[in-house]
C-alpha positions in Angstrom: -4.1 21.2 -45.8 -6.2 18.9 -43.5 -3.8 19.9 -40.3 -5.4 23.4 -40.5 -9.2 21.8 -39.9 -9.7 22.4 -36.3 -8.4 26.2 -36.9 -10.7 26.5 -39.9 -13.6 25.5 -37.9 -12.7 27.7 -35.2 -12.6 30.8 -37.7 -16.3 29.8 -39.0 -17.7 30.3 -35.7 -15.5 33.5 -35.1 -18.1 35.9 -36.5 -20.9 34.6 -34.2 -19.1 36.0 -31.2 -19.1 39.8 -32.3 -22.1 42.1 -31.5 -21.4 44.2 -34.6 -21.2 43.6 -38.4 -17.2 43.3 -39.1 -16.2 46.0 -41.5 -12.4 45.1 -41.8 -11.4 41.4 -42.3 -7.8 40.8 -40.8 -6.7 37.3 -42.2 -3.4 35.5 -42.0 -1.0 33.5 -39.9 -0.5 33.4 -36.2 0.8 37.2 -36.1 -2.8 37.8 -36.7 -4.6 35.3 -34.5 -2.3 36.0 -31.3 -3.2 39.8 -31.8 -5.4 39.5 -28.6 -5.8 43.4 -28.4 -7.0 43.8 -32.3 -10.5 44.5 -31.2 -9.5 47.3 -29.1 -6.3 48.5 -31.2 -8.4 48.7 -34.6 -11.9 49.3 -33.0 -12.7 52.2 -35.4 -12.3 49.5 -38.3 -14.8 47.3 -36.6 -12.6 44.2 -37.3 -12.8 40.5 -37.0 -9.8 38.5 -36.4 -9.3 35.7 -38.9 -5.9 34.6 -38.1 -5.1 30.9 -38.0 -1.9 29.5 -36.3 0.8 28.5 -38.6 -1.0 29.2 -41.8 1.1 29.9 -45.0 -0.2 32.3 -47.7 -1.0 29.1 -49.6 -3.4 27.8 -46.8 -5.0 31.4 -46.7 -5.6 31.1 -50.5 -6.9 27.3 -50.0 -9.3 28.2 -47.3 -10.3 31.7 -48.6 -13.8 31.0 -49.9 -14.7 28.8 -46.8 -13.6 31.5 -44.4 -14.9 34.5 -45.9 -18.2 33.1 -46.5 -20.2 34.8 -44.0 -18.8 38.4 -44.4 -19.3 41.5 -46.6 -16.7 43.8 -45.1 -15.8 47.2 -46.1 -12.2 46.5 -46.2 -9.4 43.4 -46.2 -6.3 43.2 -44.5 -3.9 40.3 -44.9 -0.5 38.9 -43.3 0.7 36.0 -44.4 4.0 34.5 -46.1 6.7 34.2 -43.6 5.9 30.6 -42.7 5.9 30.0 -46.4 9.6 31.1 -46.5 10.1 29.3 -43.2 9.1 26.1 -44.8 11.3 26.6 -47.6 9.5 28.0 -50.1 11.1 30.5 -52.5 9.8 34.2 -52.8 8.5 33.5 -56.3 6.1 31.1 -55.0 4.8 33.3 -52.2 4.3 35.9 -54.6 2.3 33.5 -57.0 0.1 32.8 -53.8 -0.5 36.5 -53.5 -1.5 36.8 -57.0 -4.1 34.1 -56.5 -5.4 35.7 -53.2 -5.9 39.0 -55.0 -7.8 37.2 -57.9 -10.3 35.5 -55.0 -10.6 38.8 -52.9 -11.8 40.6 -56.2 -14.3 37.7 -57.0 -15.7 37.5 -53.5 -15.6 41.3 -52.5 -15.4 43.3 -55.6 -13.2 46.4 -55.6 -13.0 47.0 -51.7 -9.9 48.7 -50.3 -7.2 45.7 -49.5 -4.0 45.7 -47.8 -1.0 43.6 -47.7 1.1 43.9 -44.2 4.7 43.4 -45.2 6.4 40.1 -44.1 8.1 41.1 -40.7 11.9 40.7 -40.2 11.9 37.8 -37.7 14.8 37.3 -35.4 14.5 33.6 -35.9 14.8 33.8 -39.5 17.6 36.4 -39.6 19.5 33.7 -41.8 17.0 34.0 -44.5 16.4 37.8 -44.1 17.0 38.5 -47.6 14.2 36.2 -48.9 11.9 38.4 -46.8 13.3 41.6 -48.2 12.8 40.3 -51.8 9.6 38.8 -51.2 8.1 42.1 -49.9 9.9 44.0 -52.8 8.4 42.0 -55.6 5.0 42.2 -53.7 5.1 45.8 -53.4 6.3 46.1 -56.8 3.1 44.0 -58.1 0.7 46.3 -55.8 2.1 49.5 -57.3 1.7 48.3 -60.5 -1.9 47.5 -59.8 -2.5 51.1 -58.9 -6.3 50.1 -57.7 -7.6 49.1 -54.5 -4.3 47.3 -53.1 -2.0 48.9 -50.8 1.3 47.7 -49.1 1.8 48.4 -45.3 5.4 48.3 -44.7 6.0 47.1 -40.8 9.3 45.8 -42.0 11.1 48.8 -42.1 10.1 49.8 -38.6 11.2 46.7 -37.1 14.9 46.7 -38.2 17.9 48.9 -36.8 20.1 51.3 -38.6 22.1 48.3 -40.0 19.0 46.3 -41.3 18.9 43.9 -38.4 15.5 42.7 -36.9 15.1 44.3 -33.5 14.5 41.7 -30.8 12.5 44.5 -28.7 9.7 43.7 -30.8 9.5 39.9 -30.3 8.7 37.1 -27.8 11.8 34.9 -26.7 11.2 32.6 -29.7 12.0 35.2 -32.0 9.2 34.7 -34.3 6.0 36.0 -32.6 5.5 39.8 -31.7 5.5 40.7 -28.2 3.2 43.9 -26.7 6.0 46.0 -28.2 5.5 44.6 -31.7 1.6 44.8 -31.5 1.9 48.4 -30.2 4.2 49.2 -33.5 1.6 47.4 -35.7 -1.4 49.3 -34.1 0.4 52.5 -35.1 1.4 51.6 -38.7 -1.6 50.0 -39.6 -4.2 52.7 -38.0 -2.0 55.4 -39.8 -2.4 53.5 -42.9 -5.8 52.7 -43.0 -8.7 55.4 -43.2 -11.7 54.0 -41.5 -13.8 56.5 -43.7 -13.1 54.2 -46.9 
């Protein structure tokens, strides 16, 4: 995990730049880190962007206590897992990391509302799209089973066409990272899913 060290040090300073006390933590991989309009798109949630490039869900679990140390948020949002699959991990491994994250968030923040953003259907990874669908399915099933403070936010279904294929209009040329259209869609889906009064 040492290769994330510079990014994690950057995150440790992130909260110092914000003129308000963050109410919503957005944590995860580059899909969060590169969301440059997050502070405007979700301003009613008073967010802090704690995404770090290339991070896996495994890395998010590993660095959780360290990154979260300064914060006492009202809600927690996570996007991570597609880099795990891209690195060759199996859906079941990603699921185990998710379970570990649930334990850590409960220990650190108690029973605050928590949201898992579904893995997005990247154009670059269309050859392993079934792994994405299965990972989303088992995590959503687990969240439904909890029936507590976790909620599954499904961006996947909004980003595929009628045949179930990833829509390139939401991605940069690399077929992996979101473009402005992709973030506009995320803004809509996420704001529709999170009540700023809870």
